[in-house]
C-alpha positions in Angstrom: -63.0 -117.1 60.9 -66.6 -116.7 59.8 -67.2 -116.0 56.2 -68.9 -112.7 55.5 -71.8 -112.6 53.2 -72.2 -109.3 51.5 -75.8 -108.4 50.8 -76.6 -106.0 48.0 -78.9 -103.3 49.2 -82.1 -103.0 47.1 -82.2 -99.4 46.0 -85.2 -99.6 43.7 -87.4 -101.7 41.4 -89.4 -101.4 38.3 -93.0 -102.5 37.5 -93.9 -102.8 33.8 -97.6 -102.9 32.9 -97.3 -105.4 30.2 -100.6 -104.6 28.4 -99.5 -101.0 28.0 -96.1 -101.8 26.6 -95.6 -101.8 22.8 -92.2 -103.6 23.0 -90.1 -100.8 21.5 -87.1 -101.6 23.7 -86.2 -98.0 24.6 -86.3 -98.9 28.3 -83.9 -101.8 27.7 -81.5 -99.6 25.8 -81.7 -96.7 28.3 -81.2 -98.7 31.5 -77.7 -97.9 32.8 -77.4 -101.1 34.8 -78.9 -103.5 32.2 -81.8 -104.3 34.5 -84.4 -104.5 31.8 -85.0 -106.9 28.9 -87.8 -107.8 26.5 -89.9 -110.7 27.6 -90.0 -113.9 25.5 -93.8 -113.9 26.2 -96.3 -111.8 24.3 -98.9 -109.4 25.8 -102.5 -109.3 24.6 -101.5 -107.1 21.7 -98.8 -109.4 20.4 -95.8 -107.5 21.7 -92.7 -108.7 23.6 -93.1 -106.3 26.5 -90.3 -104.8 28.7 -89.5 -106.7 31.8 -87.5 -105.9 34.9 -85.0 -108.8 35.6 -85.6 -108.5 39.4 -82.3 -107.1 40.6 -79.8 -104.3 40.0 -82.2 -101.4 39.8 -81.0 -98.1 41.3 -84.3 -96.4 41.0 -82.8 -93.8 38.6 -86.0 -93.6 36.4 -84.2 -93.5 33.1 -86.4 -96.3 31.8 -89.5 -94.4 32.8 -88.4 -91.3 31.0 -87.3 -93.2 27.9 -90.7 -94.9 27.6 -93.1 -93.3 25.1 -96.2 -95.1 26.5 -97.7 -93.2 29.4 -98.4 -95.5 32.3 -96.4 -98.5 31.0 -93.5 -98.2 33.5 -93.4 -97.3 37.2 -90.2 -96.9 39.1 -89.9 -97.2 42.9 -87.1 -96.1 45.2 -86.4 -97.4 48.7 
């Protein structure tokens, strides 16, 4: 019997423009799949910016709509 490997289909992903982010954490709190976190690194303005963890995104866009900074977050769907 061959073991089956179940691959999770990538449904979407998030790009955070770290220099636009003010580190408010609203995207982190709003994400229904816990796919966002605040980076341990600082951007040029001294903020811990939002960061996509690299998996789990459904492309729902809730983080985009929660973000008060225009242009800080872009959401893509497959």
